[in-house]
LOVEXNU-995758 format. One record per residue (C-alpha): x, y, z; residue in three letters. Coordinates in nm, 4 decimals, always signed. Each point is the difference from the previous one (the first is absolute). Example, Ala and Ser with C-alpha at 12.3 -4.5 7.8 and 13.67 -1.06 7.14 Angstrom:
REM residues 2
+----------+----------+----------+--------+
!       xx !       yy !       zz ! residu !
+----------+----------+----------+--------+
!  +1.2300 !  -0.4500 !  +0.7800 !    ALA !
!  +0.1370 !  +0.3440 !  -0.0660 !    SER !
+----------+----------+----------+--------+
This chain:
REM residues 120
+----------+----------+----------+--------+
!       xx !       yy !       zz ! residu !
+----------+----------+----------+--------+
!  -1.0237 !  +0.0609 !  -2.7684 !    MET !
!  +0.3022 !  -0.2340 !  +0.0170 !    PHE !
!  +0.2416 !  +0.2944 !  -0.0207 !    LYS !
!  -0.1709 !  +0.1779 !  +0.2880 !    SER !
!  +0.0193 !  -0.3124 !  +0.2174 !    THR !
!  +0.3697 !  -0.0445 !  -0.0778 !    VAL !
!  +0.0584 !  +0.3674 !  +0.0734 !    LYS !
!  -0.1695 !  -0.0335 !  +0.3409 !    ILE !
!  +0.2023 !  -0.3134 !  +0.0817 !    ILE !
!  +0.3258 !  +0.1740 !  -0.0927 !    VAL !
!  -0.1001 !  +0.3001 !  +0.2121 !    LYS !
!  -0.0690 !  -0.2234 !  +0.3030 !    HIS !
!  +0.3281 !  -0.1865 !  -0.0474 !    ILE !
!  +0.1771 !  +0.3375 !  -0.0102 !    PHE !
!  -0.1691 !  +0.1056 !  +0.3256 !    TYR !
!  +0.0914 !  -0.3280 !  +0.1707 !    ILE !
!  +0.3628 !  +0.0316 !  -0.1105 !    LEU !
!  +0.0060 !  +0.3623 !  +0.1149 !    LEU !
!  -0.1331 !  -0.0977 !  +0.3436 !    LEU !
!  +0.2572 !  -0.2790 !  +0.0252 !    LEU !
!  +0.2762 !  +0.2443 !  -0.0953 !    LEU !
!  -0.1156 !  +0.2520 !  +0.2603 !    ILE !
!  -0.0265 !  -0.2717 !  +0.2655 !    GLY !
!  +0.3443 !  -0.1368 !  -0.0842 !    ALA !
!  +0.1565 !  +0.3456 !  +0.0102 !    SER !
!  -0.1641 !  +0.0733 !  +0.3375 !    LEU !
!  +0.1319 !  -0.3296 !  +0.1330 !    TYR !
!  +0.3535 !  +0.0159 !  -0.1381 !    PHE !
!  +0.0558 !  +0.3669 !  +0.0852 !    PHE !
!  -0.1394 !  -0.0614 !  +0.3517 !    LYS !
!  -0.2629 !  +0.2738 !  -0.0311 !    ILE !
!  -0.2346 !  -0.0302 !  +0.2984 !    PRO !
!  -0.3769 !  +0.0046 !  -0.0043 !    CYS !
!  -0.1006 !  +0.3665 !  -0.0226 !    PHE !
!  -0.3149 !  -0.0518 !  +0.2073 !    PHE !
!  +0.1939 !  -0.1648 !  +0.2821 !    ARG !
!  +0.2825 !  +0.2533 !  -0.0276 !    PHE !
!  -0.2304 !  +0.2991 !  +0.0510 !    PHE !
!  -0.2649 !  -0.1429 !  +0.2367 !    THR !
!  +0.2011 !  -0.2673 !  +0.1870 !    LYS !
!  -0.2965 !  -0.2318 !  -0.0586 !    ILE !
!  +0.0289 !  -0.2991 !  -0.2350 !    PRO !
!  -0.2029 !  +0.0399 !  -0.3174 !    CYS !
!  -0.2651 !  -0.2557 !  -0.1013 !    PRO !
!  +0.2367 !  -0.1534 !  -0.2538 !    SER !
!  +0.3044 !  -0.0182 !  +0.2281 !    CYS !
!  +0.1833 !  -0.3223 !  -0.0726 !    GLY !
!  -0.1355 !  -0.0410 !  -0.3533 !    MET !
!  +0.3408 !  +0.0480 !  -0.1643 !    THR !
!  +0.1682 !  -0.2502 !  +0.2306 !    ARG !
!  -0.2940 !  -0.2367 !  -0.0455 !    ALA !
!  +0.0271 !  +0.0317 !  -0.3784 !    PHE !
!  +0.3748 !  -0.0653 !  +0.0062 !    LEU !
!  -0.0582 !  -0.3056 !  +0.2196 !    SER !
!  -0.2698 !  -0.1176 !  -0.2385 !    LEU !
!  +0.2424 !  +0.0361 !  -0.2909 !    MET !
!  +0.2319 !  -0.2379 !  +0.1902 !    LYS !
!  -0.2992 !  -0.2358 !  +0.0423 !    LEU !
!  +0.0163 !  +0.0409 !  +0.3758 !    ASN !
!  -0.3742 !  +0.0086 !  +0.0654 !    PHE !
!  +0.0201 !  -0.0130 !  +0.3799 !    TYR !
!  +0.2299 !  +0.3020 !  +0.0168 !    GLU !
!  -0.2129 !  +0.1826 !  -0.2561 !    SER !
!  -0.3108 !  -0.0598 !  +0.2099 !    PHE !
!  +0.1879 !  +0.1136 !  +0.3112 !    TYR !
!  +0.0972 !  +0.3344 !  -0.1551 !    TYR !
!  -0.3499 !  +0.0708 !  -0.1327 !    HIS !
!  -0.2833 !  -0.2544 !  +0.0050 !    PRO !
!  -0.1923 !  +0.1651 !  -0.2833 !    LEU !
!  +0.2701 !  +0.0116 !  -0.2688 !    LEU !
!  -0.1216 !  -0.3021 !  -0.1949 !    ILE !
!  -0.3689 !  +0.1043 !  +0.0163 !    PRO !
!  +0.1090 !  +0.3519 !  -0.1046 !    SER !
!  +0.1776 !  -0.1366 !  -0.3047 !    LEU !
!  -0.3021 !  -0.2112 !  -0.0889 !    ILE !
!  -0.2327 !  +0.2999 !  +0.0337 !    VAL !
!  +0.2376 !  +0.2112 !  -0.2112 !    ALA !
!  +0.0049 !  -0.2575 !  -0.2795 !    PHE !
!  -0.3785 !  -0.0291 !  +0.0143 !    ILE !
!  -0.0487 !  +0.3779 !  +0.0041 !    ALA !
!  +0.2280 !  +0.0632 !  -0.2988 !    LEU !
!  -0.2198 !  -0.1801 !  -0.2560 !    PRO !
!  -0.3038 !  +0.1987 !  +0.1173 !    MET !
!  +0.1140 !  +0.2765 !  -0.2352 !    THR !
!  -0.0206 !  -0.2260 !  -0.3044 !    PHE !
!  -0.3100 !  +0.0765 !  -0.1984 !    SER !
!  +0.0282 !  -0.3382 !  -0.1699 !    ALA !
!  -0.0698 !  -0.1751 !  +0.3296 !    LEU !
!  -0.3444 !  +0.0329 !  +0.1496 !    ASN !
!  +0.0494 !  +0.0369 !  +0.3728 !    PHE !
!  -0.2801 !  +0.1226 !  +0.2171 !    ASN !
!  +0.1670 !  +0.3183 !  +0.1216 !    LYS !
!  -0.2306 !  +0.0353 !  +0.3019 !    ASN !
!  +0.0895 !  -0.3449 !  +0.1310 !    ILE !
!  +0.3705 !  +0.0664 !  -0.0576 !    CYS !
!  -0.0258 !  +0.3343 !  +0.1797 !    LEU !
!  -0.1753 !  -0.1596 !  +0.2981 !    VAL !
!  +0.2671 !  -0.2719 !  +0.0172 !    CYS !
!  +0.2737 !  +0.2638 !  -0.0155 !    LEU !
!  -0.1635 !  +0.2003 !  +0.2804 !    CYS !
!  -0.0294 !  -0.3154 !  +0.2121 !    ILE !
!  +0.3679 !  -0.0744 !  -0.0579 !    PHE !
!  +0.1011 !  +0.3550 !  +0.0969 !    ILE !
!  -0.2089 !  -0.0335 !  +0.3155 !    PHE !
!  +0.1703 !  -0.3308 !  +0.0849 !    ILE !
!  +0.3377 !  +0.1608 !  -0.0715 !    PHE !
!  -0.0643 !  +0.2740 !  +0.2558 !    PHE !
!  -0.1444 !  -0.2446 !  +0.2559 !    VAL !
!  +0.3228 !  -0.2014 !  -0.0232 !    VAL !
!  +0.2000 !  +0.3249 !  +0.0279 !    TYR !
!  -0.1844 !  +0.1043 !  +0.3166 !    ILE !
!  +0.0428 !  -0.3504 !  +0.1454 !    PHE !
!  +0.3753 !  +0.0116 !  -0.0710 !    LEU !
!  +0.0201 !  +0.3445 !  +0.1609 !    LEU !
!  -0.1881 !  -0.1103 !  +0.3123 !    ILE !
!  +0.2095 !  -0.3131 !  +0.0422 !    THR !
!  +0.3194 !  +0.1919 !  -0.0831 !    ASN !
!  +0.1035 !  -0.2707 !  -0.2447 !    SER !
!  +0.0945 !  +0.2061 !  -0.3050 !    ILE !
!  +0.3564 !  -0.1045 !  -0.0846 !    PRO !
+----------+----------+----------+--------+
């Protein structure tokens, strides 16, 4: 059971590093958001990369300005990752409801930012 838990942790670390590599390559090679490029409408996660880079510099105000839900998104991601561990006994229904509520809040904030035209 210990080997399977270590294997899952290594797999999640690999996925996180892969996402960071993809995000860094998109940022450094100046590749635009595909959704915004094709539709001319900002995507729900517009500003997340800039917010993450600002957060890495410990500039919380600027991070919040670029996308107000970056820090809650990171918290939800780190809570959702352990849900796959069989060694931990999470109530999957409660976690799923919380995830659905967060996604709903994410889109409410997105619609508010679209209406107020305040997506950077």
